[in-house]
C-alpha positions in Angstrom: -98.3 180.8 46.4 -98.3 179.1 43.0 -95.0 180.5 42.0 -93.3 179.1 45.2 -94.7 175.7 44.5 -93.1 175.7 41.1 -89.8 176.9 42.5 -89.5 174.2 45.1 -91.4 171.2 43.6 -90.7 171.2 39.9 -87.6 169.1 39.4 -88.3 166.9 36.5 -85.3 165.4 34.8 -86.3 164.3 31.3 -86.3 166.8 28.4 -90.0 166.2 27.8 -90.9 167.0 31.4 -88.6 170.0 31.4 -90.4 171.5 28.5 -93.8 170.8 30.1 -92.5 172.4 33.3 -91.5 175.6 31.5 -94.9 175.9 29.8 -96.8 175.3 33.1 -94.6 177.9 34.9 -95.3 180.7 32.5 -99.1 179.9 32.6 -99.0 179.8 36.4 -97.2 183.1 36.5 -99.7 184.6 34.1 -102.6 183.4 36.3 -100.9 184.8 39.4 -100.7 188.3 38.1 -103.9 188.7 36.0 -106.0 189.9 38.9 -103.4 192.6 39.8 -103.2 193.8 36.2 -107.0 194.2 35.9 -107.5 195.8 39.3 -109.6 199.0 39.5 -108.7 202.3 41.0 -109.7 202.8 44.6 -112.8 205.0 45.1 -111.3 207.4 47.6 -108.0 208.9 46.7 -105.5 209.5 49.5 -102.5 211.7 49.9 -99.4 210.0 48.6 -97.7 209.9 52.0 -100.7 207.9 53.3 -99.7 205.0 51.1 -96.1 204.9 52.5 -95.3 202.2 55.1 -91.8 202.8 56.5 -92.0 199.4 58.2 -92.1 197.7 54.8 -88.8 195.9 54.3 -88.0 195.6 58.1 -89.1 192.0 58.4 -87.0 188.8 57.9 -87.8 185.8 55.8 -87.7 182.4 57.4 -89.8 180.2 55.1 -87.6 178.0 52.9 -90.1 178.4 50.1 -89.6 182.2 50.1 -85.8 182.1 50.7 -84.9 179.3 48.3 -83.0 177.4 50.9 -83.4 176.0 54.5 -82.0 178.7 56.8 -79.7 177.8 59.6 -79.7 181.4 60.9 -81.4 184.7 60.2 -81.1 185.6 56.6 -80.5 189.2 55.4 -83.8 191.1 54.9 -84.1 194.4 53.1 -82.2 195.9 56.0 -84.1 199.1 56.0 -85.0 201.5 58.9 -88.5 202.5 59.9 -87.6 205.9 61.6 -88.0 209.5 60.7 -86.1 211.1 57.8 -86.6 213.7 55.1 -85.2 213.0 51.6 -81.4 212.4 51.4 -81.0 213.9 54.9 -78.1 214.0 57.3 -80.4 212.7 60.1 -82.2 209.3 60.0 -83.8 209.1 63.5 -84.7 205.5 64.1 -85.1 202.8 66.7 -82.3 200.3 67.4 -83.5 196.8 68.2 -80.1 195.3 67.9 -76.7 196.8 67.2 -74.8 195.7 64.1 -77.8 194.2 62.4 -78.1 196.0 59.1 -80.1 199.1 59.8 -80.1 198.4 63.5 -83.8 197.4 63.5 -85.5 194.1 62.7 -89.2 193.6 62.9 -88.9 190.3 64.6 -87.0 191.7 67.5 -88.8 192.4 70.8 -86.7 195.1 72.5 -85.4 198.6 71.8 -82.0 199.9 72.9 -82.5 203.5 71.9 -83.0 205.9 69.0 -80.0 206.5 66.8 -79.6 209.4 64.4 -78.1 207.8 61.3 -78.9 204.7 59.3 -78.4 203.1 55.9 -78.8 199.3 56.0 -75.2 198.2 55.6 -74.0 197.3 59.1 -72.6 200.8 59.8 -73.8 204.1 61.2 -76.6 204.0 63.9 -74.7 206.9 65.5 -75.5 208.6 68.9 -78.2 206.3 70.3 -80.3 207.9 73.0 -82.8 206.1 75.3 -85.3 207.7 77.6 -85.6 206.1 81.0 -87.2 206.6 84.4 -86.2 205.4 87.9 -82.8 203.8 88.7 -83.4 200.2 87.8 -81.1 199.9 84.9 -77.4 199.4 84.3 -74.8 200.1 81.5 -75.5 196.5 80.3 -79.2 196.3 80.8 -81.3 199.3 79.8 -83.3 198.0 76.9 -87.1 198.0 76.9 -89.5 195.5 75.4 -92.0 196.9 72.9 -95.0 195.8 70.9 -95.9 196.4 67.3 -99.4 197.1 68.6 -98.0 200.3 70.2 -95.7 201.3 67.3 -96.4 203.5 64.2 -94.4 204.9 61.4 -95.1 207.5 58.7 -92.8 209.6 56.5 -91.1 212.0 58.8 -92.5 210.4 62.0 -92.0 207.3 64.2 -93.7 206.4 67.5 -93.3 203.5 70.0 -94.3 202.9 73.6 -91.6 201.7 76.0 -93.3 199.8 78.8 -90.2 199.3 81.0 -90.1 203.1 81.6 -93.7 204.0 80.9 -92.6 206.3 78.1 -94.3 207.1 74.8 -91.6 208.1 72.4 -92.3 210.2 69.3 -89.7 211.2 66.8 -89.5 213.6 63.8 -86.7 215.3 62.0 -85.4 217.9 59.5 -82.4 217.7 57.2 -79.8 218.1 60.0 -81.8 218.0 63.2 -83.8 215.5 65.3 -86.8 216.2 67.6 -87.4 213.7 70.4 -90.7 213.9 72.2 -91.0 211.7 75.3 -94.2 211.5 77.3 -93.6 210.1 80.8 -96.0 208.9 83.4 -97.1 211.7 85.8 -94.5 212.2 88.5 -91.9 209.9 86.9 -88.3 210.8 87.0 -86.8 211.6 83.7 -83.5 210.3 82.4 -81.7 209.9 79.1 -79.2 207.1 78.5 -76.6 208.2 75.9 -74.7 205.1 75.0 -72.1 206.8 73.0 -69.8 203.8 73.1 -72.2 202.0 70.8 -73.2 202.2 67.2 -73.3 199.8 64.2 -69.5 200.2 63.9 -66.6 200.3 66.2 -66.5 203.6 68.1 -63.0 205.2 68.5 -63.9 208.1 70.7 -66.8 210.1 72.2 -67.6 213.0 74.5 -70.6 214.6 76.1 -70.9 217.6 78.4 -73.5 219.9 79.9 -73.2 223.4 78.5 -76.0 225.1 80.5 -79.2 224.2 82.4 -80.9 223.1 79.2 -78.1 222.3 76.8 -75.7 219.4 76.3 -73.3 218.7 73.4 -70.6 216.4 72.3 -69.5 214.0 69.5 -69.2 210.4 68.6 -66.4 209.2 66.3 -66.6 205.9 64.4 -66.0 206.0 60.7 -66.8 209.7 60.8 -66.9 212.2 63.6 -70.5 213.4 64.2 -71.1 216.4 66.5 -74.3 217.2 68.3 -75.8 220.2 70.1 -79.0 219.5 72.1 -81.6 221.8 73.7 -84.0 220.4 76.3 -87.3 221.8 77.5 -86.4 220.6 81.0 -83.5 221.5 83.2 -80.5 219.1 83.2 -79.5 218.4 86.8 -76.6 216.0 86.3 -74.7 213.8 83.7 -73.6 210.7 85.5 -71.7 207.7 84.2 -72.6 204.0 84.4 -69.9 201.4 84.1 -70.5 198.0 82.6 -69.0 194.7 83.8 -65.7 193.7 82.2 -66.3 192.4 78.7 -63.2 190.4 77.4 -64.8 189.7 74.0 -65.6 193.3 73.2 -69.3 192.4 72.7 -71.4 194.7 74.7 -75.0 194.0 75.5 -77.2 194.5 72.5 -74.5 193.7 69.9 -74.8 190.8 67.5 -71.2 191.0 66.6 -68.1 191.0 68.8 -65.3 193.5 68.6 -67.7 196.4 68.4 -66.0 197.9 71.4 -62.6 197.5 73.1 -62.5 194.7 75.7 -63.1 195.8 79.2 -65.7 198.0 81.0 -67.9 200.3 79.0 -68.9 203.7 80.3 -72.4 205.0 79.6 -73.5 208.6 80.3 -76.9 209.2 81.9 -78.5 212.6 82.0 -81.0 213.4 84.7 -83.6 216.1 84.4 -85.5 218.2 86.9 -88.7 216.3 88.1 -91.1 219.0 87.0 -94.9 218.6 86.8 -94.6 218.5 83.0 -94.6 214.9 81.8 -93.1 215.9 78.4 -89.4 215.8 77.8 -88.5 217.4 74.5 -85.1 217.4 72.9 -84.2 219.4 69.8 -80.8 218.3 68.5 -78.7 219.7 65.8 -75.9 217.6 64.1 -72.8 218.4 62.1 -69.8 216.5 60.7 -67.7 219.7 61.2 -68.2 221.1 64.7 -70.5 221.6 67.7 -70.7 225.2 66.6 -72.1 224.2 63.3 -74.4 221.7 64.9 -75.8 224.6 67.0 -76.2 226.8 63.9 -78.0 223.9 62.0 -80.4 223.6 65.0 -81.1 227.4 65.1 -81.8 227.5 61.3 -83.9 224.4 61.0 -85.7 223.5 64.2 -85.2 225.8 67.3 -88.5 227.6 68.1 -90.7 225.1 66.3 -93.2 222.7 67.9 -93.1 219.0 67.4 -96.3 219.1 65.4 -94.9 221.8 63.1 -91.7 219.9 62.4 -93.7 216.7 61.7 -96.0 218.5 59.4 -93.1 220.1 57.5 -91.5 216.7 57.1 -94.7 215.2 55.8 -95.1 218.1 53.3 -91.5 217.6 52.1 -92.3 214.0 51.3 -95.6 215.1 49.7 -93.8 217.4 47.4 -91.3 214.8 46.3 -93.5 211.7 46.1 -96.2 213.7 44.5 -94.0 214.3 41.5 -95.3 210.9 40.3 -99.1 210.4 40.3 -100.6 207.0 39.4 -104.1 206.2 38.4 -105.7 202.8 38.4 -104.4 199.8 40.3 -105.2 198.5 43.8 -104.4 200.0 47.2 -101.8 197.3 47.6 -100.1 198.3 44.4 -100.1 202.0 45.3 -98.9 201.2 48.7 -96.0 199.2 47.3 -95.3 201.9 44.7 -95.1 204.9 47.0 -93.3 202.9 49.8 -90.7 201.9 47.2 -90.5 205.5 45.9 -90.0 206.7 49.5 -87.2 204.1 50.1 -85.5 205.3 46.9 -84.8 208.7 48.4 -83.1 208.0 51.8 -79.5 207.5 50.6 -77.1 209.1 49.7 -77.1 211.2 52.9 -76.2 214.9 53.3 -72.9 215.7 55.0 -72.7 219.5 54.6 -74.1 222.0 57.0 -76.6 224.8 56.4 -73.7 227.3 56.0 -72.2 225.0 53.3 -69.3 223.7 55.5 -68.3 220.0 55.2 -65.3 217.9 56.1 -63.7 216.5 53.0 -62.0 213.1 52.4 -58.7 214.4 53.7 -60.3 215.6 56.9 -60.2 219.3 56.0 -63.1 221.7 56.5 -64.3 223.0 53.1 -67.0 225.2 51.7 -67.3 225.0 47.9 -70.8 226.1 47.1 -72.4 222.7 46.7 -74.1 220.3 49.1 -71.7 217.4 50.1 -73.1 213.9 50.2 -72.0 210.4 51.1 -71.2 208.1 48.2 -74.1 206.2 46.7 -74.0 202.4 47.1 -72.6 202.4 43.7 -72.4 198.7 42.9 -76.0 198.3 43.9 -77.9 201.4 42.8 -76.1 202.5 39.7 -78.5 200.2 38.0 -81.6 202.3 38.6 -81.9 204.3 41.8 -79.4 207.0 40.9 -81.3 207.5 37.6 -84.5 207.9 39.6 -82.7 210.4 41.9 -81.5 212.4 38.9 -85.0 212.3 37.4 -86.9 213.7 40.4 -84.1 215.5 42.4 -81.6 216.7 39.8 -80.0 219.3 42.2 -79.3 216.5 44.7 -77.9 214.2 42.0 -75.6 216.9 40.6 -74.2 217.5 44.1 -73.8 213.8 44.7 -71.6 213.5 41.6 -69.7 216.7 42.5 -69.1 215.1 45.9 -67.7 212.0 44.2 -65.4 214.2 42.0 -64.2 216.1 45.1 -63.3 212.8 46.8 -61.7 211.6 43.6 -59.4 214.6 43.3 -58.1 213.8 46.8 -57.6 210.1 46.3 -56.5 210.3 42.7 -59.3 207.9 41.5 -63.0 208.1 41.0 -64.6 206.5 44.1 -66.4 203.2 43.7 -68.2 201.0 46.2 -67.9 197.3 46.9 -67.1 196.0 43.4 -66.8 197.2 39.8 -66.2 200.8 38.7 -69.8 201.9 38.2 -69.5 205.6 39.0 -68.7 205.7 35.3 -72.3 204.7 34.5 -73.7 207.2 37.0 -71.7 210.1 35.7 -72.2 209.4 32.0 -75.9 208.5 32.3 -76.6 211.7 34.4 -74.7 213.9 31.9 -76.5 212.4 28.9 -79.8 212.9 30.7 -79.1 216.6 30.9 -77.5 217.0 34.4 -74.6 219.5 33.8 -74.2 221.0 37.3 -70.9 219.2 38.2 -67.3 219.3 37.0 -67.7 216.9 34.0 -64.1 217.3 32.8 -62.8 216.5 36.3 -65.2 213.5 36.5 -64.1 212.2 33.1 -60.4 212.5 33.9 -60.9 210.4 37.0 -63.0 207.9 35.1 -60.4 207.5 32.4 -57.7 207.0 35.1 -59.8 204.3 36.7 -60.0 202.5 33.4 -56.3 202.7 32.5 -54.3 202.8 35.8 -54.2 200.0 38.4 -55.9 201.4 41.5 -59.6 201.5 42.1 -60.2 198.9 39.4 -58.4 195.9 40.7 -56.5 193.8 38.2 -57.1 196.4 35.5 -53.6 195.8 34.0 -54.4 192.2 33.5 -57.8 193.0 32.1 -56.4 195.6 29.7 -53.7 193.1 28.5 -55.5 189.8 28.3 -59.1 191.1 27.6 -60.2 189.3 30.7 -59.3 188.7 34.4 -58.0 185.3 35.1 -59.3 183.1 38.0 -57.6 180.4 40.0 -58.5 176.7 39.9 -59.8 175.8 43.3 -60.3 172.1 44.0 -63.2 172.3 46.4 -64.7 175.9 46.2 -67.4 176.8 48.6 -69.8 179.8 48.9 -67.3 181.7 51.0 -64.2 181.0 48.8 -62.5 184.3 48.0 -60.4 184.8 44.9 -60.8 187.5 42.2 -64.5 187.3 41.3 -62.9 187.4 37.9 -65.9 186.7 35.7 -68.0 189.4 37.3 -65.1 191.9 37.1 -64.6 191.2 33.4 -68.2 191.6 32.6 -68.6 194.8 34.7 -65.4 196.4 33.4 -66.5 195.9 29.9 -69.7 197.8 30.7 -67.7 200.5 32.6 -65.5 200.9 29.6 -68.7 201.5 27.5 -69.9 204.1 30.0 -66.6 205.9 30.0 -66.4 205.8 26.2 -69.8 207.5 25.9 -68.6 210.5 27.9 -65.3 210.5 26.0 -67.3 210.9 22.8 -69.4 213.7 24.2 -66.2 215.5 25.2 -64.5 215.0 21.9 -61.8 212.6 23.1 -62.2 210.2 20.1 -58.8 208.4 20.6 -59.9 207.2 24.0 -63.4 206.6 22.8 -62.1 204.2 20.2 -59.7 202.5 22.6 -62.5 202.0 25.2 -65.1 200.8 22.7 -62.8 198.0 21.6 -62.7 196.8 25.2 -66.5 196.8 25.5 -66.7 193.3 23.8 -64.4 191.8 26.4 -67.4 190.2 28.0 -67.2 187.6 25.1 -63.9 186.4 26.4 -65.4 184.7 29.4 -68.2 183.0 27.5 -67.6 179.3 27.2 -69.6 178.0 24.2 -69.2 174.5 25.4 -71.1 175.1 28.6 -73.2 178.1 27.4 -72.2 180.1 30.5 -69.9 183.0 31.4 -67.2 181.0 33.1 -63.8 181.5 34.8 -60.6 181.3 32.8 -57.2 180.5 34.0 -54.2 182.7 33.2 -53.2 180.3 30.3 -56.6 180.8 28.7 -58.1 177.5 29.6 -61.4 177.2 31.4 -61.8 176.6 35.1 -62.6 172.9 35.3 -64.3 172.6 38.6 -67.4 174.3 37.3 -71.0 174.1 38.6 -73.3 176.8 37.1 -75.8 176.3 39.9 -73.4 177.0 42.8 -73.3 180.5 44.2 -70.1 182.2 45.4 -69.5 185.5 47.2 -66.2 186.1 45.5 -65.0 183.2 43.4 -65.5 183.6 39.6 -68.7 185.5 40.5 -69.6 188.3 42.9 -72.6 187.2 45.0 -74.1 185.1 42.2 -73.7 182.0 40.1 -73.1 181.4 36.4 -76.9 181.6 35.6 -77.2 185.0 37.2 -74.0 186.4 35.5 -74.4 185.0 32.0 -77.0 187.6 30.8 -75.0 190.8 31.5 -73.9 192.9 28.6 -76.3 195.9 28.6 -74.0 197.6 26.2 -74.5 194.9 23.6 -77.5 192.7 24.3 -77.8 191.6 20.6 -74.2 190.5 20.7 -74.7 188.5 23.8 -77.7 186.8 22.4 -75.6 185.9 19.3 -73.2 183.9 21.5 -75.8 181.2 21.9 -76.0 180.6 18.1 -79.6 181.6 17.6 -82.4 183.5 19.3 -84.2 180.1 19.9 -81.1 178.8 21.7 -80.9 182.0 23.8 -84.5 181.7 24.6 -84.1 178.2 25.8 -81.2 179.3 28.0 -83.4 181.9 29.5 -86.2 179.4 30.0 -83.8 177.1 31.7 -82.7 179.8 34.1 -86.2 180.5 35.3 -87.2 176.8 35.5 -84.1 175.1 36.8 -84.6 174.9 40.5 -82.1 176.7 42.7 -79.8 174.2 44.4 -80.5 175.4 47.9 -77.2 176.7 49.0 -77.6 179.1 51.9 -76.2 182.6 51.1 -77.1 185.4 53.4 -77.7 188.0 50.7 -79.3 185.8 48.1 -83.0 184.9 48.4 -86.2 185.1 46.5 -85.7 182.8 43.5 -87.6 182.0 40.3 -85.5 179.0 39.2 -82.0 180.4 39.3 -83.1 184.0 38.9 -82.6 185.9 42.2 -84.7 188.9 42.8 -83.2 189.4 46.3 -79.8 190.5 45.0 -78.7 192.9 42.3 -76.6 191.0 39.6 -79.4 189.7 37.4 -82.0 192.5 37.9 -82.0 193.3 34.1 -82.0 189.6 33.0 -85.7 189.4 32.5 -85.5 191.9 29.7 -83.3 189.7 27.6 -86.5 188.0 26.5 -87.1 191.2 24.4 -84.0 190.4 22.3 -85.2 186.9 21.4 -88.6 188.4 20.4 -90.5 187.1 23.4 -91.5 190.3 25.2 -94.7 188.7 26.7 -92.6 186.2 28.6 -90.7 189.0 30.2 -93.9 190.8 31.2 -95.3 187.7 32.9 -92.1 187.5 35.0 -92.0 191.3 35.7 -95.6 191.3 37.0 -95.0 188.1 39.0 -92.0 189.7 40.8 -93.9 193.0 41.5 -96.9 191.0 42.7 -95.1 188.7 45.1 -91.6 189.7 46.0 -92.1 193.0 47.8 -94.5 192.2 50.6 -93.5 188.7 51.6 -93.5 186.8 54.9 -96.2 186.3 57.5 -96.4 190.0 58.3 -96.3 191.0 54.5 -93.4 193.3 55.5 -90.4 191.5 53.9 -88.6 192.1 50.6 -87.2 189.1 48.8 -83.7 190.4 49.7 -81.7 193.4 50.5 -82.9 196.8 49.4 -79.2 198.0 49.3 -79.8 201.7 49.8 -82.8 201.8 47.5 -81.9 199.7 44.4 -84.5 197.1 44.9 -87.1 199.7 45.7 -86.2 201.7 42.5 -86.5 198.5 40.5 -90.1 198.3 41.5 -90.8 202.0 40.9 -89.5 201.9 37.3 -91.1 198.6 36.3 -94.4 199.7 37.8 -94.3 202.8 35.6 -93.5 200.7 32.6 -90.0 202.0 31.9 -86.6 200.6 33.1 -83.0 201.6 33.0 -81.7 198.6 31.1 -78.4 200.4 30.4 -78.1 203.2 32.9 -75.2 204.8 31.1 -77.6 205.5 28.1 -80.3 208.1 28.2 -83.0 205.6 27.3 -85.5 203.4 29.0 -86.8 200.0 27.9 -90.6 199.9 27.9 -92.8 197.4 29.6 -96.4 197.2 30.6 -97.2 199.5 33.5 -99.0 198.4 36.6 -101.1 201.5 36.3 -103.4 202.8 33.7 -101.9 206.3 33.9 -98.6 207.6 35.3 -97.9 211.3 35.5 -94.4 212.6 36.0 -93.9 216.2 37.0 -90.5 217.0 35.8 -89.7 220.6 36.5 -91.7 222.8 34.2 -92.9 219.8 32.0 -95.3 217.0 32.7 -94.8 213.6 31.1 -97.6 211.0 30.9 -97.4 207.3 30.5 -100.7 205.6 29.4 -101.4 201.9 29.3 -104.1 200.8 26.8 -105.7 197.4 27.6 -104.7 194.8 30.1 -102.6 192.4 28.1 -99.0 191.2 28.5 -98.0 191.6 24.9 -97.0 195.1 23.8 -98.5 195.8 20.3 -97.6 199.4 20.0 -95.5 202.2 21.5 -95.7 205.8 20.7 -94.3 208.9 22.4 -95.7 212.1 21.2 -96.2 211.7 17.5 -93.3 209.2 17.1 -93.8 205.5 16.8 -91.3 203.3 18.6 -90.1 200.1 17.0 -87.4 198.8 19.3 -89.0 199.1 22.8 -86.7 202.0 23.9 -87.8 205.6 24.6 -85.5 208.6 25.1 -85.2 210.3 28.4 -85.3 213.7 26.5 -88.8 212.9 25.1 -90.2 212.4 28.6 -88.6 215.6 29.8 -90.2 217.5 27.0 -93.5 216.5 28.4 -94.5 214.0 25.8 -97.1 211.3 26.3 -95.9 207.7 26.1 -98.7 205.3 25.1 -98.2 201.6 25.5 -100.8 199.5 23.8 -101.2 195.8 24.7 -103.3 192.8 24.0 
């Protein structure tokens, strides 16, 4: 690819050659995307689910040109799962090709250990793995089967694979809280089911399984959460036996990439045997609950019992048709539509439902509750507050309301609004959702928790120092490396300034002007970590001086920066982009800094969750996903569009199988990035009810938003936006209001 050649080969050192390099890069990127932008609509329209490939994102990148560094071990892929799920479900029924490996499935793997019932992509879950088997030639340590991608298929709400070791064709489908396993054995083969309840993608603390009647078994598995199951078989269960593994002093059972997943010592693995009837089909309908076996049974009775496999699969597909069909695109290639609908699909798999059909759920204190709303896991807040949660609120407002109410419920128990991984970005989720019209949650309760996060040491680490100094100080480390862990002080300062802005907007809406004014004063704290001498956001010591051992090209996981380097963090102030640009002295100077970011080659340090570079811009991780849009604020919007199109054209179907993302999807954030930019609108500041406008991939995008239908039209095929109108209103600043789209107005983007 032309882009990759530029990323790895352009390393000129003189100013003249640097300038030439920048010009050539943008021309090359323009040429790379012109074919895609002028593509014509496919002749035969297909249903939207036919465009979805659940295997997209399961492959791993190994080529240094794609990664940006020479790998010494497997890098992190998108870490997505290919199995069956309906939107935001309790159950994600998916193959496990290796335990403790992101989602549990990697396309490059050659064996399957079973089919688990939960997944996310963050090295946890993969609960209650079940593996069909025949004969007796397997042990507690050796029961995996080889498989081939030639005998594997995946569609929304359906997964299939053939297991040659046992001669079993496995088919899977699911509902919100239930799983349907359909195993076709060879004629006359014995039928067994290996239930390796000691295994998951996290340490298992306890488990149990028992036979309740001839056709029913039940139990639970307890890791981070306690998940109950109630299963009905179409064939009689004769016995539940136990296999015992060899002694394992390292606590690393067969199939685990990490040690300490299980206690040292022998592992016990239940095996169910079924009557050897003439029927080659073994069908399992399984209900799940995080409350009790009784509730798991009720979930099964309400959602699946009495239905055929085909009926459940068709209903799952229709559920996806209803959701994905809320956005219709016209124009573009089959590849672009495939990427669009696959990314849209990926955006609606997390958060996951945790309440039962009767409304029961287990709260953060371990108590069973029923409060009239659906209870969900936390979003991956640090990752997906940027875009995915806005998309969720746009197309599934009831789910998003309940997700926020779930956060509030947890916050009232802990005393602070929950967050995830880093920062305090539930504030942006809550405020942005409220300002976009979502009012089905306890907004006053949410605001009180957000304000406490911003003013009391707790969820926001070092908030007292931040509130006193206006920044978080960092330590001077003589020889920092990628894995050096300190405060990630620059990133925290930048993020807290934005979180203050988000909380301030809700304070204003609720009439709390004293706290609004206090918080708004803090929104400019991002300036306190900008070093004008280097032109970067840079670490400061407690005495106010700058960290001396400073290399803007070097990435850190948690020193000065969180999973990024100075390039990737310098352009982050979505609450004040014009103010950030002014720090460089002029728009021309800021433009040069942006040019340098996209043309200065990445220095090649290996970092697992950072890959897919254009210069020092990293599409494979979240911190700089809004950086491209800063070209708008230096009056160079066409440069931004060249880059946006290049990313969409290359970074979402990479690798030899064209199934790899540039980096981690992180519960849908990277997928949602593609969806928004392909539509021509992006959540530059997710706390604000506005979208920044770009050039859509498609000639026409139709959004069915409740009782209104919004339309986005692209006129011409250029990169330069020459006019924006929504309804009868002309837009001058590239931003359109969410409310105008929800009123059903037509957004027209004219280009040349």
